[in-house]
MIMI-412935 format. One record per atom (N, C-alpha, C): residue in three letters; chain; atom name; x, y, z. Coordinates in Angstrom, 3 decimals, decimal comma, padded with zeros to 6 digits, m for minus. Example, Ala and Ser with C-alpha at 12.3 -4.5 7.8 and 13.67 -1.06 7.14 Angstrom:
residues 2
ALA/A/N/013,190/m005,690/007,800
ALA/A/CA/012,300/m004,500/007,800
ALA/A/C/013,200/m003,300/007,800
SER/A/N/012,850/m002,250/007,080
SER/A/CA/013,670/m001,060/007,140
SER/A/C/012,900/000,030/007,870
***
This chain:
residues 88
MET/A/N/m009,841/m024,405/m002,771
MET/A/CA/m011,214/m024,637/m002,409
MET/A/C/m011,475/m024,183/m000,979
ALA/A/N/m010,518/m024,428/m000,095
ALA/A/CA/m010,690/m024,058/001,305
ALA/A/C/m010,720/m022,550/001,473
VAL/A/N/m009,962/m021,832/000,662
VAL/A/CA/m009,935/m020,372/000,763
VAL/A/C/m011,285/m019,803/000,365
SER/A/N/m011,899/m020,334/m000,699
SER/A/CA/m013,184/m019,802/m001,136
SER/A/C/m014,276/m020,076/m000,108
THR/A/N/m014,260/m021,236/000,532
THR/A/CA/m015,256/m021,501/001,572
THR/A/C/m015,026/m020,601/002,776
ARG/A/N/m013,769/m020,293/003,064
ARG/A/CA/m013,450/m019,378/004,168
ARG/A/C/m013,971/m017,978/003,852
ILE/A/N/m013,820/m017,536/002,621
ILE/A/CA/m014,298/m016,205/002,222
ILE/A/C/m015,813/m016,147/002,322
ILE/A/N/m016,485/m017,199/001,861
ILE/A/CA/m017,946/m017,228/001,928
ILE/A/C/m018,417/m017,186/003,374
SER/A/N/m017,753/m017,942/004,241
SER/A/CA/m018,148/m017,930/005,652
SER/A/C/m017,887/m016,562/006,280
LEU/A/N/m016,818/m015,889/005,880
LEU/A/CA/m016,555/m014,546/006,401
LEU/A/C/m017,601/m013,554/005,916
LEU/A/N/m018,038/m013,698/004,669
LEU/A/CA/m019,065/m012,799/004,150
LEU/A/C/m020,394/m013,010/004,870
LYS/A/N/m020,720/m014,261/005,150
LYS/A/CA/m021,966/m014,554/005,859
LYS/A/C/m021,915/m014,058/007,299
ALA/A/N/m020,732/m014,029/007,894
ALA/A/CA/m020,583/m013,606/009,283
ALA/A/C/m020,505/m012,091/009,418
LYS/A/N/m020,668/m011,367/008,320
LYS/A/CA/m020,630/m009,898/008,313
LYS/A/C/m019,316/m009,376/008,889
THR/A/N/m018,222/m009,878/008,355
THR/A/CA/m016,911/m009,432/008,812
THR/A/C/m016,589/m008,081/008,201
THR/A/N/m015,577/m007,448/008,747
THR/A/CA/m015,173/m006,155/008,228
THR/A/C/m014,360/m006,341/006,955
LEU/A/N/m014,221/m005,275/006,224
LEU/A/CA/m013,450/m005,313/004,987
LEU/A/C/m011,987/m005,626/005,269
HIS/A/N/m011,464/m005,142/006,386
HIS/A/CA/m010,074/m005,412/006,755
HIS/A/C/m009,838/m006,905/006,976
GLU/A/N/m010,760/m007,561/007,646
GLU/A/CA/m010,626/m009,002/007,873
GLU/A/C/m010,711/m009,780/006,565
LEU/A/N/m011,598/m009,353/005,681
LEU/A/CA/m011,744/m010,017/004,390
LEU/A/C/m010,491/m009,820/003,542
ASN/A/N/m009,906/m008,631/003,570
ASN/A/CA/m008,673/m008,381/002,821
ASN/A/C/m007,517/m009,213/003,349
ALA/A/N/m007,497/m009,488/004,641
ALA/A/CA/m006,432/m010,309/005,209
ALA/A/C/m006,485/m011,725/004,654
VAL/A/N/m007,674/m012,234/004,424
VAL/A/CA/m007,812/m013,573/003,852
VAL/A/C/m007,466/m013,544/002,368
MET/A/N/m007,898/m012,510/001,669
MET/A/CA/m007,678/m012,418/000,227
MET/A/C/m006,223/m012,107/m000,122
ALA/A/N/m005,455/m011,552/000,818
ALA/A/CA/m004,104/m011,093/000,521
ALA/A/C/m003,145/m012,227/000,200
ARG/A/N/m003,410/m013,414/000,647
ARG/A/CA/m002,499/m014,527/000,396
ARG/A/C/m002,691/m015,026/m001,031
ARG/A/N/m001,662/m014,925/m001,818
ARG/A/CA/m001,714/m015,363/m003,210
ARG/A/C/m000,870/m016,614/m003,353
THR/A/N/m001,490/m017,696/m003,792
THR/A/CA/m000,778/m018,961/m003,891
THR/A/C/000,112/m019,020/m005,129
ALA/A/N/m000,018/m018,077/m006,049
ALA/A/CA/000,814/m018,092/m007,246
ALA/A/C/002,237/m017,636/m006,948
ILE/A/N/002,432/m016,888/m005,877
ILE/A/CA/003,772/m016,384/m005,570
ILE/A/C/004,332/m016,920/m004,264
THR/A/N/003,506/m017,633/m003,502
THR/A/CA/003,982/m018,179/m002,235
THR/A/C/003,644/m019,661/m002,129
THR/A/N/004,389/m020,343/m001,273
THR/A/CA/004,086/m021,743/m000,984
THR/A/C/003,051/m021,794/000,137
ARG/A/N/002,641/m022,991/000,515
ARG/A/CA/001,661/m023,118/001,601
ARG/A/C/002,205/m022,570/002,916
SER/A/N/003,511/m022,689/003,111
SER/A/CA/004,104/m022,207/004,360
SER/A/C/004,318/m020,700/004,356
GLY/A/N/004,167/m020,060/003,198
GLY/A/CA/004,332/m018,616/003,109
GLY/A/C/005,634/m018,183/002,480
ALA/A/N/006,494/m019,134/002,117
ALA/A/CA/007,770/m018,786/001,489
ALA/A/C/007,527/m018,273/000,071
VAL/A/N/008,333/m017,308/m000,333
VAL/A/CA/008,203/m016,733/m001,669
VAL/A/C/008,841/m017,674/m002,683
LEU/A/N/008,111/m017,946/m003,760
LEU/A/CA/008,620/m018,823/m004,812
LEU/A/C/009,696/m018,109/m005,616
PRO/A/N/010,598/m018,853/m006,268
PRO/A/CA/011,614/m018,201/m007,093
PRO/A/C/010,982/m017,527/m008,311
GLU/A/N/011,710/m016,563/m008,853
GLU/A/CA/011,225/m015,829/m010,020
GLU/A/C/011,079/m016,780/m011,207
PRO/A/N/009,993/m016,660/m011,967
PRO/A/CA/009,813/m017,562/m013,110
PRO/A/C/010,859/m017,307/m014,188
LYS/A/N/011,158/m018,353/m014,947
LYS/A/CA/012,150/m018,226/m016,012
LYS/A/C/011,558/m017,440/m017,172
ARG/A/N/012,389/m016,609/m017,764
ARG/A/CA/011,944/m015,806/m018,898
ARG/A/C/012,040/m016,611/m020,180
GLU/A/N/011,070/m016,385/m021,043
GLU/A/CA/011,055/m017,049/m022,342
GLU/A/C/012,034/m016,313/m023,257
PRO/A/N/013,018/m017,025/m023,819
PRO/A/CA/013,951/m016,341/m024,715
PRO/A/C/013,232/m015,877/m025,982
LEU/A/N/013,482/m014,655/m026,367
LEU/A/CA/012,885/m014,038/m027,553
LEU/A/C/011,360/m014,053/m027,497
GLY/A/N/010,788/m013,901/m026,319
GLY/A/CA/009,337/m013,965/m026,149
GLY/A/C/008,601/m012,905/m026,937
PHE/A/N/009,055/m011,654/m026,858
PHE/A/CA/008,391/m010,570/m027,586
PHE/A/C/008,505/m010,787/m029,086
PHE/A/N/009,657/m011,257/m029,539
PHE/A/CA/009,865/m011,508/m030,964
PHE/A/C/008,900/m012,584/m031,457
LYS/A/N/008,697/m013,626/m030,673
LYS/A/CA/007,778/m014,703/m031,059
LYS/A/C/006,345/m014,192/m031,153
VAL/A/N/005,950/m013,345/m030,225
VAL/A/CA/004,604/m012,780/m030,262
VAL/A/C/004,440/m011,892/m031,490
ALA/A/N/005,446/m011,070/m031,783
ALA/A/CA/005,377/m010,186/m032,944
ALA/A/C/005,278/m010,988/m034,236
ILE/A/N/006,051/m012,053/m034,357
ILE/A/CA/005,986/m012,902/m035,550
ILE/A/C/004,600/m013,528/m035,670
GLY/A/N/004,038/m013,991/m034,565
GLY/A/CA/002,701/m014,586/m034,583
GLY/A/C/001,638/m013,602/m035,034
VAL/A/N/001,730/m012,360/m034,565
VAL/A/CA/000,765/m011,334/m034,957
VAL/A/C/000,902/m011,003/m036,434
VAL/A/N/002,136/m010,838/m036,906
VAL/A/CA/002,356/m010,505/m038,316
VAL/A/C/001,845/m011,625/m039,218
VAL/A/N/002,145/m012,867/m038,869
VAL/A/CA/001,672/m013,999/m039,674
VAL/A/C/000,148/m014,044/m039,673
GLY/A/N/m000,478/m013,817/m038,530
GLY/A/CA/m001,939/m013,820/m038,449
GLY/A/C/m002,575/m012,737/m039,295
VAL/A/N/m001,997/m011,545/m039,277
VAL/A/CA/m002,528/m010,445/m040,088
VAL/A/C/m002,353/m010,744/m041,571
MET/A/N/m001,210/m011,298/m041,947
MET/A/CA/m000,979/m011,628/m043,357
MET/A/C/m001,963/m012,695/m043,845
ILE/A/N/m002,192/m013,718/m043,040
ILE/A/CA/m003,145/m014,766/m043,429
ILE/A/C/m004,551/m014,180/m043,543
GLY/A/N/m004,947/m013,343/m042,594
GLY/A/CA/m006,267/m012,718/m042,637
GLY/A/C/m006,444/m011,815/m043,837
ALA/A/N/m005,416/m011,041/m044,178
ALA/A/CA/m005,502/m010,148/m045,333
ALA/A/C/m005,607/m010,942/m046,629
THR/A/N/m004,819/m012,003/m046,753
THR/A/CA/m004,867/m012,834/m047,957
THR/A/C/m006,222/m013,511/m048,091
LEU/A/N/m006,736/m014,020/m047,001
LEU/A/CA/m008,033/m014,691/m047,023
LEU/A/C/m009,140/m013,720/m047,419
SER/A/N/m009,157/m012,535/m046,842
SER/A/CA/m010,206/m011,567/m047,167
SER/A/C/m010,085/m011,075/m048,599
LYS/A/N/m008,858/m010,932/m049,105
LYS/A/CA/m008,678/m010,529/m050,503
LYS/A/C/m009,232/m011,595/m051,441
ASN/A/N/m008,943/m012,862/m051,150
ASN/A/CA/m009,442/m013,949/m051,993
ASN/A/C/m010,964/m014,049/m051,946
ILE/A/N/m011,553/m013,855/m050,792
ILE/A/CA/m013,013/m013,903/m050,682
ILE/A/C/m013,641/m012,737/m051,432
ALA/A/N/m013,048/m011,550/m051,338
ALA/A/CA/m013,573/m010,395/m052,067
ALA/A/C/m013,495/m010,628/m053,571
ASN/A/N/m012,392/m011,200/m054,055
ASN/A/CA/m012,279/m011,513/m055,488
ASN/A/C/m013,318/m012,543/m055,907
PHE/A/N/m013,553/m013,565/m055,085
PHE/A/CA/m014,552/m014,588/m055,388
PHE/A/C/m015,944/m013,974/m055,486
LEU/A/N/m016,288/m013,104/m054,540
LEU/A/CA/m017,604/m012,473/m054,558
LEU/A/C/m017,786/m011,589/m055,780
GLU/A/N/m016,740/m010,885/m056,169
GLU/A/CA/m016,845/m010,001/m057,326
GLU/A/C/m016,910/m010,791/m058,629
GLU/A/N/m016,144/m011,873/m058,762
GLU/A/CA/m016,161/m012,689/m059,978
GLU/A/C/m017,507/m013,356/m060,196
ASN/A/N/m018,171/m013,758/m059,141
ASN/A/CA/m019,455/m014,446/m059,256
ASN/A/C/m020,640/m013,492/m059,142
ASP/A/N/m020,399/m012,213/m059,233
ASP/A/CA/m021,429/m011,170/m059,164
ASP/A/C/m022,315/m011,287/m057,924
LEU/A/N/m021,758/m011,743/m056,842
LEU/A/CA/m022,500/m011,793/m055,589
LEU/A/C/m022,444/m010,442/m054,878
PHE/A/N/m021,344/m009,766/m055,042
PHE/A/CA/m021,212/m008,414/m054,512
PHE/A/C/m020,269/m007,649/m055,417
VAL/A/N/m020,818/m006,642/m056,087
VAL/A/CA/m020,007/m005,801/m056,960
VAL/A/C/m020,213/m004,365/m056,498
PRO/A/N/m019,154/m003,701/m056,058
PRO/A/CA/m019,318/m002,305/m055,634
PRO/A/C/m019,735/m001,433/m056,812
SER/A/N/m020,732/m000,596/m056,586
SER/A/CA/m021,208/000,276/m057,667
SER/A/C/m020,409/001,570/m057,666
ASP/A/N/m020,496/002,295/m058,775
ASP/A/CA/m019,777/003,562/m058,900
ASP/A/C/m020,390/004,637/m058,015
ASP/A/N/m021,666/004,479/m057,645
ASP/A/CA/m022,328/005,467/m056,800
ASP/A/C/m021,739/005,497/m055,391
ASP/A/N/m021,111/004,399/m054,983
ASP/A/CA/m020,529/004,341/m053,645
ASP/A/C/m019,274/005,194/m053,516
ASP/A/N/m018,708/005,635/m054,634
ASP/A/CA/m017,463/006,388/m054,606
ASP/A/C/m017,676/007,896/m054,565
ASP/A/N/m018,887/008,360/m054,251
ASP/A/CA/m019,145/009,799/m054,195
ASP/A/C/m018,346/010,423/m053,065
ASP/A/N/m017,624/011,482/m053,386
ASP/A/CA/m016,812/012,173/m052,372
ASP/A/C/m017,428/013,479/m051,981
***
């Protein structure tokens, strides 16, 4: 919160871009308040594999759901593709 108020006050004071970049350069995600660099975050074991499995499962569920909805629409004559749509 203090950093954002500092940035706003610098903008109102018509500071130079260099001064504004000096304030913005401090990233709290990688440094502590004193400026020390934080340790490297731990890697998730099999992270890419987990993401790939999640995507594949999501696509399979979506495909099955859309197939079932298309069959329902066709069985109840709500949407039946006509032969005229197949003109090549």
